[in-house]
Backbone as JSON Lines, residues from 0, in Angstrom:
{"i":0,"aa":"M","n":[0.84,-1.18,0.0],"ca":[0.0,0.0,0.0],"c":[0.88,1.24,0.0]}
{"i":1,"aa":"E","n":[0.43,2.24,-0.73],"ca":[1.13,3.53,-0.77],"c":[0.35,4.58,0.01]}
{"i":2,"aa":"F","n":[1.09,5.3,0.83],"ca":[0.57,6.51,1.44],"c":[1.2,7.66,0.67]}
{"i":3,"aa":"I","n":[0.38,8.56,0.18],"ca":[0.91,9.76,-0.46],"c":[0.44,10.95,0.37]}
{"i":4,"aa":"F","n":[1.37,11.5,1.12],"ca":[1.09,12.65,1.99],"c":[1.3,13.92,1.17]}
{"i":5,"aa":"I","n":[0.3,14.79,1.17],"ca":[0.37,16.04,0.42],"c":[0.08,17.2,1.37]}
{"i":6,"aa":"R","n":[0.97,18.17,1.38],"ca":[0.74,19.36,2.2],"c":[-0.25,20.28,1.49]}
{"i":7,"aa":"H","n":[-1.1,20.93,2.27],"ca":[-2.07,21.87,1.73],"c":[-1.39,23.01,0.98]}
{"i":8,"aa":"G","n":[-2.17,23.69,0.15],"ca":[-1.67,24.86,-0.57],"c":[-1.4,26.02,0.38]}
{"i":9,"aa":"Q","n":[-0.74,27.04,-0.15],"ca":[-0.39,28.21,0.66],"c":[-1.64,28.81,1.3]}
{"i":10,"aa":"G","n":[-1.58,29.02,2.6],"ca":[-2.69,29.62,3.33],"c":[-2.32,31.01,3.83]}
{"i":11,"aa":"E","n":[-3.34,31.78,4.17],"ca":[-3.12,33.13,4.68],"c":[-2.22,33.14,5.91]}
{"i":12,"aa":"H","n":[-2.22,32.05,6.66],"ca":[-1.45,32.0,7.91],"c":[0.06,31.97,7.69]}
{"i":13,"aa":"T","n":[0.5,31.75,6.44],"ca":[1.94,31.68,6.19],"c":[2.49,32.91,5.46]}
{"i":14,"aa":"V","n":[1.63,33.89,5.2],"ca":[2.03,35.01,4.35],"c":[2.67,36.16,5.14]}
{"i":15,"aa":"N","n":[2.2,36.44,6.31],"ca":[2.67,37.6,7.07],"c":[3.07,37.15,8.48]}
{"i":16,"aa":"L","n":[4.1,36.34,8.55],"ca":[4.53,35.75,9.83],"c":[5.16,36.8,10.73]}
{"i":17,"aa":"P","n":[5.02,36.71,12.04],"ca":[4.28,35.73,12.8],"c":[2.81,36.11,13.06]}
{"i":18,"aa":"A","n":[2.44,37.34,12.72],"ca":[1.08,37.82,13.03],"c":[0.0,36.95,12.38]}
{"i":19,"aa":"S","n":[0.25,36.46,11.17],"ca":[-0.77,35.68,10.46],"c":[-1.1,34.36,11.14]}
{"i":20,"aa":"L","n":[-0.22,33.89,12.01],"ca":[-0.49,32.64,12.74],"c":[-1.64,32.78,13.73]}
{"i":21,"aa":"Q","n":[-2.03,34.01,14.01],"ca":[-3.12,34.26,14.95],"c":[-4.49,34.18,14.29]}
{"i":22,"aa":"N","n":[-4.54,34.02,12.98],"ca":[-5.81,33.92,12.24],"c":[-6.45,32.57,12.56]}
{"i":23,"aa":"P","n":[-7.67,32.54,13.15],"ca":[-8.28,31.29,13.56],"c":[-8.84,30.44,12.42]}
{"i":24,"aa":"D","n":[-8.99,30.97,11.25],"ca":[-9.52,30.17,10.13],"c":[-8.95,30.69,8.82]}
{"i":25,"aa":"P","n":[-7.65,30.5,8.61],"ca":[-7.04,31.03,7.39],"c":[-7.48,30.25,6.15]}
{"i":26,"aa":"V","n":[-7.75,30.97,5.1],"ca":[-8.13,30.33,3.83],"c":[-6.92,30.29,2.91]}
{"i":27,"aa":"L","n":[-7.06,29.62,1.79],"ca":[-5.98,29.58,0.82],"c":[-5.81,30.95,0.16]}
{"i":28,"aa":"T","n":[-4.58,31.29,-0.14],"ca":[-4.3,32.49,-0.92],"c":[-4.54,32.16,-2.39]}
{"i":29,"aa":"K","n":[-4.42,33.17,-3.25],"ca":[-4.54,32.91,-4.7],"c":[-3.48,31.9,-5.13]}
{"i":30,"aa":"E","n":[-2.28,32.04,-4.6],"ca":[-1.21,31.08,-4.91],"c":[-1.59,29.68,-4.43]}
{"i":31,"aa":"G","n":[-2.17,29.6,-3.24],"ca":[-2.6,28.3,-2.7],"c":[-3.66,27.65,-3.57]}
{"i":32,"aa":"I","n":[-4.57,28.45,-4.1],"ca":[-5.61,27.93,-5.01],"c":[-4.96,27.39,-6.28]}
{"i":33,"aa":"N","n":[-4.0,28.13,-6.83],"ca":[-3.28,27.67,-8.02],"c":[-2.5,26.39,-7.75]}
{"i":34,"aa":"Q","n":[-1.88,26.32,-6.58],"ca":[-1.15,25.11,-6.21],"c":[-2.09,23.9,-6.14]}
{"i":35,"aa":"A","n":[-3.28,24.1,-5.56],"ca":[-4.25,23.01,-5.46],"c":[-4.71,22.56,-6.84]}
{"i":36,"aa":"K","n":[-4.9,23.51,-7.75],"ca":[-5.28,23.16,-9.12],"c":[-4.2,22.35,-9.83]}
{"i":37,"aa":"K","n":[-2.94,22.66,-9.54],"ca":[-1.83,21.94,-10.17],"c":[-1.79,20.47,-9.72]}
{"i":38,"aa":"L","n":[-2.34,20.19,-8.55],"ca":[-2.38,18.79,-8.09],"c":[-3.19,17.92,-9.05]}
{"i":39,"aa":"R","n":[-4.16,18.5,-9.74],"ca":[-4.98,17.74,-10.69],"c":[-4.12,17.1,-11.78]}
{"i":40,"aa":"K","n":[-3.07,17.81,-12.2],"ca":[-2.18,17.28,-13.24],"c":[-1.15,16.32,-12.64]}
{"i":41,"aa":"E","n":[-0.65,16.65,-11.47],"ca":[0.38,15.83,-10.86],"c":[-0.18,14.51,-10.32]}
{"i":42,"aa":"F","n":[-1.38,14.58,-9.75],"ca":[-2.03,13.4,-9.19],"c":[-3.49,13.35,-9.67]}
{"i":43,"aa":"P","n":[-3.72,12.95,-10.92],"ca":[-5.1,12.87,-11.4],"c":[-5.87,11.83,-10.58]}
{"i":44,"aa":"L","n":[-7.02,12.22,-10.11],"ca":[-7.85,11.35,-9.26],"c":[-8.89,10.62,-10.09]}
{"i":45,"aa":"S","n":[-9.34,9.49,-9.55],"ca":[-10.47,8.75,-10.14],"c":[-11.44,8.41,-9.02]}
{"i":46,"aa":"E","n":[-12.57,7.86,-9.39],"ca":[-13.57,7.48,-8.4],"c":[-13.08,6.39,-7.46]}
{"i":47,"aa":"K","n":[-12.04,5.69,-7.83],"ca":[-11.49,4.62,-7.0],"c":[-10.58,5.13,-5.89]}
{"i":48,"aa":"D","n":[-10.19,6.4,-5.98],"ca":[-9.24,6.95,-5.01],"c":[-9.93,7.35,-3.71]}
{"i":49,"aa":"V","n":[-9.12,7.45,-2.67],"ca":[-9.6,7.94,-1.38],"c":[-8.67,9.06,-0.91]}
{"i":50,"aa":"L","n":[-9.3,10.12,-0.45],"ca":[-8.56,11.24,0.16],"c":[-8.89,11.26,1.64]}
{"i":51,"aa":"V","n":[-7.88,11.35,2.46],"ca":[-8.06,11.53,3.91],"c":[-7.57,12.94,4.2]}
{"i":52,"aa":"I","n":[-8.43,13.73,4.84],"ca":[-8.19,15.16,4.91],"c":[-8.3,15.68,6.34]}
{"i":53,"aa":"S","n":[-7.42,16.58,6.68],"ca":[-7.45,17.27,7.97],"c":[-8.65,18.21,8.02]}
{"i":54,"aa":"P","n":[-9.28,18.33,9.2],"ca":[-10.46,19.2,9.33],"c":[-10.11,20.68,9.53]}
{"i":55,"aa":"I","n":[-9.45,21.24,8.55],"ca":[-9.0,22.63,8.62],"c":[-8.78,23.11,7.18]}
{"i":56,"aa":"R","n":[-7.91,24.05,6.91],"ca":[-7.72,24.63,5.58],"c":[-7.38,23.62,4.49]}
{"i":57,"aa":"T","n":[-6.93,22.46,4.87],"ca":[-6.64,21.4,3.89],"c":[-7.89,21.01,3.12]}
{"i":58,"aa":"L","n":[-9.06,21.23,3.71],"ca":[-10.33,20.92,3.04],"c":[-10.43,21.69,1.72]}
{"i":59,"aa":"Q","n":[-9.96,22.93,1.72],"ca":[-10.01,23.73,0.5],"c":[-9.11,23.14,-0.58]}
{"i":60,"aa":"T","n":[-7.92,22.73,-0.19],"ca":[-6.99,22.12,-1.15],"c":[-7.62,20.86,-1.74]}
{"i":61,"aa":"A","n":[-8.16,20.01,-0.88],"ca":[-8.78,18.75,-1.34],"c":[-9.99,19.01,-2.22]}
{"i":62,"aa":"M","n":[-10.78,20.01,-1.88],"ca":[-11.98,20.32,-2.66],"c":[-11.6,20.79,-4.08]}
{"i":63,"aa":"I","n":[-10.62,21.66,-4.17],"ca":[-10.19,22.17,-5.48],"c":[-9.56,21.05,-6.3]}
{"i":64,"aa":"W","n":[-8.7,20.27,-5.66],"ca":[-8.0,19.19,-6.34],"c":[-8.97,18.12,-6.87]}
{"i":65,"aa":"S","n":[-9.99,17.79,-6.07],"ca":[-10.89,16.69,-6.43],"c":[-12.17,17.15,-7.12]}
{"i":66,"aa":"E","n":[-12.25,18.42,-7.48],"ca":[-13.45,18.96,-8.1],"c":[-13.87,18.11,-9.31]}
{"i":67,"aa":"G","n":[-15.14,17.7,-9.31],"ca":[-15.68,16.91,-10.42],"c":[-15.39,15.42,-10.34]}
{"i":68,"aa":"I","n":[-14.64,14.99,-9.32],"ca":[-14.3,13.57,-9.15],"c":[-15.06,13.05,-7.92]}
{"i":69,"aa":"N","n":[-15.82,12.0,-8.12],"ca":[-16.61,11.44,-7.03],"c":[-15.82,10.36,-6.29]}
{"i":70,"aa":"C","n":[-14.68,10.74,-5.75],"ca":[-13.88,9.8,-4.97],"c":[-14.28,9.9,-3.5]}
{"i":71,"aa":"N","n":[-13.81,8.97,-2.72],"ca":[-14.12,8.94,-1.3],"c":[-13.26,9.98,-0.58]}
{"i":72,"aa":"K","n":[-13.91,10.93,0.09],"ca":[-13.22,12.01,0.79],"c":[-13.6,11.95,2.26]}
{"i":73,"aa":"I","n":[-12.63,11.62,3.11],"ca":[-12.88,11.39,4.53],"c":[-12.1,12.41,5.35]}
{"i":74,"aa":"V","n":[-12.8,13.09,6.25],"ca":[-12.19,14.1,7.12],"c":[-11.96,13.48,8.49]}
{"i":75,"aa":"T","n":[-10.73,13.6,8.99],"ca":[-10.41,13.06,10.32],"c":[-9.38,13.94,11.04]}
{"i":76,"aa":"P","n":[-9.55,14.12,12.34],"ca":[-8.55,14.88,13.09],"c":[-7.25,14.12,13.31]}
{"i":77,"aa":"L","n":[-7.19,12.86,12.89],"ca":[-5.93,12.12,13.02],"c":[-4.85,12.64,12.09]}
{"i":78,"aa":"V","n":[-5.24,13.49,11.14],"ca":[-4.24,14.13,10.27],"c":[-4.32,15.66,10.39]}
{"i":79,"aa":"A","n":[-4.87,16.13,11.5],"ca":[-4.97,17.56,11.79],"c":[-3.56,18.11,12.08]}
{"i":80,"aa":"P","n":[-3.44,19.42,12.27],"ca":[-2.12,19.99,12.55],"c":[-1.44,19.33,13.75]}
{"i":81,"aa":"R","n":[-0.14,19.17,13.61],"ca":[0.7,18.62,14.69],"c":[2.02,19.36,14.69]}
{"i":82,"aa":"M","n":[2.39,19.88,15.86],"ca":[3.67,20.58,15.93],"c":[4.81,19.55,15.89]}
{"i":83,"aa":"F","n":[5.86,19.96,15.23],"ca":[7.02,19.1,15.08],"c":[8.26,19.96,15.11]}
{"i":84,"aa":"P","n":[9.2,19.63,15.98],"ca":[9.12,18.59,17.0],"c":[8.21,19.02,18.13]}
{"i":85,"aa":"Q","n":[7.85,18.08,18.96],"ca":[6.99,18.38,20.1],"c":[7.76,19.15,21.16]}
{"i":86,"aa":"N","n":[7.08,20.09,21.79],"ca":[7.64,20.83,22.9],"c":[6.51,21.07,23.89]}
{"i":87,"aa":"P","n":[6.57,20.49,25.08],"ca":[5.47,20.63,26.04],"c":[5.22,22.06,26.5]}
{"i":88,"aa":"D","n":[6.17,22.95,26.24],"ca":[5.99,24.36,26.62],"c":[5.23,25.16,25.58]}
{"i":89,"aa":"W","n":[5.0,24.59,24.41],"ca":[4.32,25.3,23.33],"c":[2.83,25.0,23.35]}
{"i":90,"aa":"D","n":[2.04,25.98,22.95],"ca":[0.59,25.83,22.82],"c":[0.22,25.8,21.35]}
{"i":91,"aa":"S","n":[-0.98,25.3,21.08],"ca":[-1.5,25.33,19.72],"c":[-1.73,26.78,19.3]}
{"i":92,"aa":"L","n":[-1.55,27.05,18.04],"ca":[-1.79,28.38,17.49],"c":[-3.23,28.49,17.0]}
{"i":93,"aa":"P","n":[-3.8,29.69,16.99],"ca":[-5.17,29.86,16.49],"c":[-5.36,29.34,15.06]}
{"i":94,"aa":"C","n":[-4.34,29.46,14.21],"ca":[-4.46,29.0,12.82],"c":[-4.59,27.49,12.71]}
{"i":95,"aa":"D","n":[-4.32,26.77,13.79],"ca":[-4.39,25.31,13.78],"c":[-5.64,24.76,14.45]}
{"i":96,"aa":"A","n":[-6.62,25.62,14.7],"ca":[-7.86,25.16,15.34],"c":[-8.67,24.29,14.38]}
{"i":97,"aa":"I","n":[-9.14,23.17,14.88],"ca":[-9.95,22.24,14.08],"c":[-11.34,22.83,13.89]}
{"i":98,"aa":"L","n":[-11.85,22.72,12.66],"ca":[-13.2,23.2,12.38],"c":[-14.23,22.29,13.03]}
{"i":99,"aa":"K","n":[-15.33,22.87,13.46],"ca":[-16.42,22.07,14.03],"c":[-17.06,21.24,12.93]}
{"i":100,"aa":"K","n":[-17.56,20.08,13.33],"ca":[-18.19,19.17,12.36],"c":[-19.32,19.85,11.6]}
{"i":101,"aa":"E","n":[-20.09,20.7,12.29],"ca":[-21.23,21.37,11.66],"c":[-20.77,22.27,10.52]}
{"i":102,"aa":"I","n":[-19.65,22.95,10.71],"ca":[-19.11,23.82,9.66],"c":[-18.66,22.98,8.47]}
{"i":103,"aa":"I","n":[-17.99,21.87,8.76],"ca":[-17.53,20.99,7.68],"c":[-18.74,20.46,6.9]}
{"i":104,"aa":"K","n":[-19.78,20.03,7.6],"ca":[-20.98,19.51,6.94],"c":[-21.63,20.58,6.06]}
{"i":105,"aa":"D","n":[-21.63,21.82,6.52],"ca":[-22.25,22.91,5.76],"c":[-21.41,23.34,4.56]}
{"i":106,"aa":"E","n":[-20.12,23.53,4.77],"ca":[-19.27,24.1,3.73],"c":[-18.63,23.06,2.81]}
{"i":107,"aa":"F","n":[-18.54,21.83,3.27],"ca":[-17.89,20.76,2.5],"c":[-18.77,19.51,2.54]}
{"i":108,"aa":"S","n":[-19.97,19.65,2.07],"ca":[-20.98,18.6,2.22],"c":[-20.65,17.3,1.47]}
{"i":109,"aa":"C","n":[-19.76,17.36,0.5],"ca":[-19.4,16.13,-0.23],"c":[-18.34,15.32,0.5]}
{"i":110,"aa":"F","n":[-17.88,15.81,1.65],"ca":[-16.86,15.1,2.42],"c":[-17.55,14.3,3.54]}
{"i":111,"aa":"K","n":[-17.05,13.11,3.78],"ca":[-17.55,12.27,4.87],"c":[-16.74,12.57,6.12]}
{"i":112,"aa":"I","n":[-17.41,12.69,7.25],"ca":[-16.73,12.95,8.51],"c":[-16.54,11.63,9.24]}
{"i":113,"aa":"D","n":[-15.32,11.37,9.67],"ca":[-15.01,10.16,10.42],"c":[-15.51,10.36,11.85]}
{"i":114,"aa":"D","n":[-16.63,9.72,12.17],"ca":[-17.23,9.85,13.5],"c":[-16.85,8.73,14.45]}
{"i":115,"aa":"E","n":[-15.93,7.88,14.05],"ca":[-15.58,6.74,14.88],"c":[-14.57,7.1,15.97]}
{"i":116,"aa":"L","n":[-14.08,8.32,15.94],"ca":[-13.06,8.71,16.9],"c":[-13.66,9.23,18.19]}
{"i":117,"aa":"L","n":[-12.84,9.19,19.21],"ca":[-13.26,9.74,20.49],"c":[-13.52,11.23,20.36]}
{"i":118,"aa":"F","n":[-14.49,11.7,21.1],"ca":[-14.91,13.09,21.06],"c":[-13.74,14.05,21.3]}
{"i":119,"aa":"D","n":[-12.87,13.74,22.26],"ca":[-11.8,14.68,22.62],"c":[-10.79,14.88,21.49]}
{"i":120,"aa":"I","n":[-10.61,13.89,20.62],"ca":[-9.69,14.08,19.5],"c":[-10.25,15.13,18.54]}
{"i":121,"aa":"W","n":[-11.57,15.15,18.36],"ca":[-12.18,16.17,17.51],"c":[-12.06,17.55,18.13]}
{"i":122,"aa":"I","n":[-12.01,17.63,19.43],"ca":[-11.9,18.93,20.11],"c":[-10.43,19.36,20.21]}
{"i":123,"aa":"E","n":[-9.58,18.49,20.73],"ca":[-8.2,18.84,21.03],"c":[-7.23,18.54,19.89]}
{"i":124,"aa":"G","n":[-7.57,17.61,19.03],"ca":[-6.68,17.26,17.93],"c":[-5.44,16.52,18.4]}
{"i":125,"aa":"I","n":[-4.43,16.51,17.54],"ca":[-3.18,15.8,17.83],"c":[-2.0,16.75,17.96]}
{"i":126,"aa":"N","n":[-2.26,18.04,17.9],"ca":[-1.19,19.05,17.82],"c":[-0.18,18.94,18.95]}
{"i":127,"aa":"T","n":[-0.64,18.81,20.16],"ca":[0.27,18.83,21.31],"c":[0.35,17.49,22.04]}
{"i":128,"aa":"L","n":[-0.16,16.42,21.42],"ca":[-0.08,15.12,22.07],"c":[1.38,14.71,22.29]}
{"i":129,"aa":"P","n":[1.67,14.15,23.45],"ca":[3.02,13.61,23.64],"c":[3.29,12.51,22.6]}
{"i":130,"aa":"E","n":[4.54,12.3,22.3],"ca":[4.93,11.36,21.25],"c":[4.33,9.97,21.45]}
{"i":131,"aa":"F","n":[4.35,9.46,22.69],"ca":[3.86,8.1,22.9],"c":[2.36,8.0,22.64]}
{"i":132,"aa":"K","n":[1.59,9.04,22.94],"ca":[0.14,9.02,22.64],"c":[-0.1,9.16,21.14]}
{"i":133,"aa":"F","n":[0.68,10.01,20.49],"ca":[0.56,10.13,19.04],"c":[0.86,8.79,18.37]}
{"i":134,"aa":"N","n":[1.89,8.1,18.81],"ca":[2.27,6.82,18.21],"c":[1.15,5.79,18.31]}
{"i":135,"aa":"I","n":[0.42,5.79,19.4],"ca":[-0.72,4.88,19.55],"c":[-1.78,5.2,18.51]}
{"i":136,"aa":"L","n":[-2.1,6.49,18.35],"ca":[-3.09,6.9,17.35],"c":[-2.57,6.69,15.93]}
{"i":137,"aa":"A","n":[-1.29,6.92,15.72],"ca":[-0.7,6.71,14.39],"c":[-0.81,5.25,13.98]}
{"i":138,"aa":"E","n":[-0.57,4.35,14.91],"ca":[-0.7,2.91,14.63],"c":[-2.14,2.57,14.24]}
{"i":139,"aa":"K","n":[-3.1,3.13,14.97],"ca":[-4.52,2.91,14.64],"c":[-4.86,3.49,13.27]}
{"i":140,"aa":"F","n":[-4.31,4.66,12.97],"ca":[-4.58,5.3,11.69],"c":[-4.05,4.46,10.53]}
{"i":141,"aa":"V","n":[-2.83,3.98,10.65],"ca":[-2.24,3.16,9.59],"c":[-3.07,1.9,9.38]}
{"i":142,"aa":"K","n":[-3.48,1.25,10.45],"ca":[-4.33,0.04,10.34],"c":[-5.66,0.38,9.68]}
{"i":143,"aa":"W","n":[-6.24,1.5,10.06],"ca":[-7.52,1.91,9.48],"c":[-7.37,2.13,7.98]}
{"i":144,"aa":"C","n":[-6.29,2.79,7.58],"ca":[-6.05,3.02,6.15],"c":[-5.91,1.69,5.4]}
{"i":145,"aa":"K","n":[-5.22,0.74,5.99],"ca":[-5.04,-0.55,5.35],"c":[-6.38,-1.28,5.19]}
{"i":146,"aa":"Q","n":[-7.3,-1.05,6.1],"ca":[-8.62,-1.68,6.03],"c":[-9.47,-1.1,4.9]}
{"i":147,"aa":"L","n":[-9.05,0.0,4.33],"ca":[-9.77,0.57,3.19],"c":[-9.56,-0.27,1.93]}
{"i":148,"aa":"H","n":[-8.54,-1.13,1.97],"ca":[-8.23,-2.03,0.85],"c":[-8.02,-1.27,-0.46]}
{"i":149,"aa":"K","n":[-7.24,-0.22,-0.37],"ca":[-6.9,0.57,-1.55],"c":[-5.42,0.41,-1.85]}
{"i":150,"aa":"K","n":[-5.08,0.56,-3.1],"ca":[-3.69,0.49,-3.52],"c":[-2.9,1.67,-2.95]}
{"i":151,"aa":"R","n":[-3.58,2.83,-2.91],"ca":[-2.94,4.02,-2.35],"c":[-3.99,4.87,-1.65]}
{"i":152,"aa":"V","n":[-3.51,5.62,-0.67],"ca":[-4.34,6.55,0.08],"c":[-3.65,7.91,0.04]}
{"i":153,"aa":"Y","n":[-4.37,8.92,-0.41],"ca":[-3.86,10.28,-0.41],"c":[-4.25,10.92,0.92]}
{"i":154,"aa":"I","n":[-3.28,11.55,1.57],"ca":[-3.53,12.2,2.86],"c":[-3.15,13.66,2.71]}
{"i":155,"aa":"V","n":[-4.15,14.54,2.82],"ca":[-3.93,15.98,2.67],"c":[-3.83,16.56,4.08]}
{"i":156,"aa":"S","n":[-2.64,17.05,4.42],"ca":[-2.39,17.42,5.8],"c":[-1.45,18.62,5.9]}
{"i":157,"aa":"H","n":[-0.65,18.65,6.96],"ca":[0.18,19.8,7.34],"c":[1.64,19.36,7.48]}
{"i":158,"aa":"D","n":[2.55,20.32,7.39],"ca":[3.98,20.0,7.42],"c":[4.39,19.18,8.65]}
{"i":159,"aa":"G","n":[4.01,19.62,9.84],"ca":[4.39,18.89,11.06],"c":[3.74,17.53,11.16]}
{"i":160,"aa":"T","n":[2.49,17.43,10.73],"ca":[1.77,16.16,10.77],"c":[2.39,15.16,9.8]}
{"i":161,"aa":"I","n":[2.64,15.62,8.59],"ca":[3.26,14.74,7.59],"c":[4.61,14.25,8.09]}
{"i":162,"aa":"T","n":[5.4,15.13,8.65],"ca":[6.72,14.75,9.15],"c":[6.6,13.78,10.33]}
{"i":163,"aa":"S","n":[5.62,13.99,11.19],"ca":[5.39,13.07,12.31],"c":[5.03,11.67,11.81]}
{"i":164,"aa":"Y","n":[4.14,11.59,10.83],"ca":[3.77,10.28,10.28],"c":[4.94,9.66,9.53]}
{"i":165,"aa":"R","n":[5.67,10.43,8.79],"ca":[6.84,9.89,8.08],"c":[7.83,9.3,9.08]}
{"i":166,"aa":"Q","n":[8.07,10.01,10.15],"ca":[9.0,9.53,11.17],"c":[8.46,8.25,11.81]}
{"i":167,"aa":"F","n":[7.16,8.22,12.1],"ca":[6.55,7.04,12.72],"c":[6.64,5.83,11.79]}
{"i":168,"aa":"I","n":[6.27,6.0,10.52],"ca":[6.21,4.88,9.58],"c":[7.61,4.39,9.21]}
{"i":169,"aa":"T","n":[8.52,5.3,8.92],"ca":[9.86,4.91,8.45],"c":[10.82,4.61,9.6]}
{"i":170,"aa":"R","n":[10.49,5.06,10.79],"ca":[11.36,4.9,11.96],"c":[12.69,5.62,11.79]}
{"i":171,"aa":"K","n":[12.7,6.66,10.95],"ca":[13.89,7.48,10.75],"c":[13.7,8.8,11.48]}
{"i":172,"aa":"Q","n":[14.74,9.29,12.11],"ca":[14.68,10.57,12.8],"c":[14.64,11.7,11.78]}
{"i":173,"aa":"L","n":[13.65,12.57,11.87],"ca":[13.5,13.68,10.95],"c":[13.57,15.0,11.7]}
{"i":174,"aa":"S","n":[13.65,16.09,10.95],"ca":[13.72,17.43,11.55],"c":[12.81,18.37,10.76]}
{"i":175,"aa":"R","n":[12.71,19.6,11.2],"ca":[11.91,20.6,10.49],"c":[12.44,20.82,9.07]}
{"i":176,"aa":"G","n":[13.69,20.53,8.85],"ca":[14.27,20.62,7.51],"c":[13.67,19.6,6.55]}
{"i":177,"aa":"D","n":[12.96,18.63,7.07],"ca":[12.31,17.6,6.25],"c":[10.86,17.96,5.91]}
{"i":178,"aa":"F","n":[10.41,19.13,6.3],"ca":[9.03,19.55,6.02],"c":[8.81,19.66,4.51]}
{"i":179,"aa":"P","n":[7.64,19.25,4.05],"ca":[7.3,19.48,2.64],"c":[6.93,20.94,2.4]}
{"i":180,"aa":"K","n":[7.17,21.41,1.2],"ca":[6.72,22.75,0.8],"c":[5.22,22.7,0.55]}
{"i":181,"aa":"E","n":[4.61,23.85,0.26],"ca":[3.16,23.89,-0.03],"c":[2.86,22.99,-1.22]}
{"i":182,"aa":"T","n":[1.89,22.14,-1.07],"ca":[1.48,21.06,-1.99],"c":[2.64,20.12,-2.34]}
{"i":183,"aa":"G","n":[3.69,20.16,-1.53],"ca":[4.75,19.16,-1.66],"c":[4.22,17.83,-1.16]}
{"i":184,"aa":"W","n":[4.87,16.75,-1.55],"ca":[4.36,15.44,-1.21],"c":[5.47,14.43,-0.93]}
{"i":185,"aa":"F","n":[5.07,13.38,-0.22],"ca":[5.94,12.24,0.07],"c":[5.17,10.97,-0.12]}
{"i":186,"aa":"K","n":[5.79,10.01,-0.78],"ca":[5.18,8.71,-0.96],"c":[5.89,7.72,-0.05]}
{"i":187,"aa":"I","n":[5.1,6.95,0.7],"ca":[5.66,5.97,1.62],"c":[4.97,4.63,1.38]}
{"i":188,"aa":"E","n":[5.75,3.59,1.15],"ca":[5.21,2.22,1.05],"c":[5.02,1.7,2.46]}
{"i":189,"aa":"C","n":[3.88,1.12,2.68],"ca":[3.59,0.62,4.03],"c":[2.96,-0.76,3.94]}
C-alpha cells in the first residue's frame, strides 16, 4: 500500500509571519488555489481513489484538487495539525484550530466525517499530544487506512503532521528541515 502525503496549498497563515499565525480560520491564498489546481495534473484522481483530509484549511486544497471527481473524501482529526518537534511548553496556534463538524458539513458537504473517533480528538486534535500518545493513534490510523483495501491513500495534511507520520512509519529521525513545501508530497510504502 502507498501513502501519499500532500501538504495543503499556501494559506493566509503563512504570508505575514508571525502575526498571520493568529488567524483562527485562514483560507488559501490565490497562490494556494493555483497550487491546489496543479495537483490535478500531478495526481489525477479517479472514483477509485480515497482522500483523507485534515479538518481545517486542507479541506479547500482537497476540494479544489478533487473537483468533479466522485472519490471517497474522509475528514479526520488524526491528520490535523501537529507541531514538530513536540515541545510541552508550546501551545496550539489559532491558525491550527480544528473546524467544528457542523461547519464541515455545511461548507464541504461532499466530504464524509469520520465519526468513529473519540470526542476529545475532535476537540483537542493531535497538535500537542506527547509522542507516545501520538504513536498509539498513528498505529490505529495506519491500520484503518489498510482496512480501506486501496492500492494508495492520499492524505492531505500539514507539514508537522506529515513529518510526524513519516517519522513514525519509516522509523527514521526527521527534523523541520524535512518539512514538505506547499502542496509538496511524500510517498511511503507501508
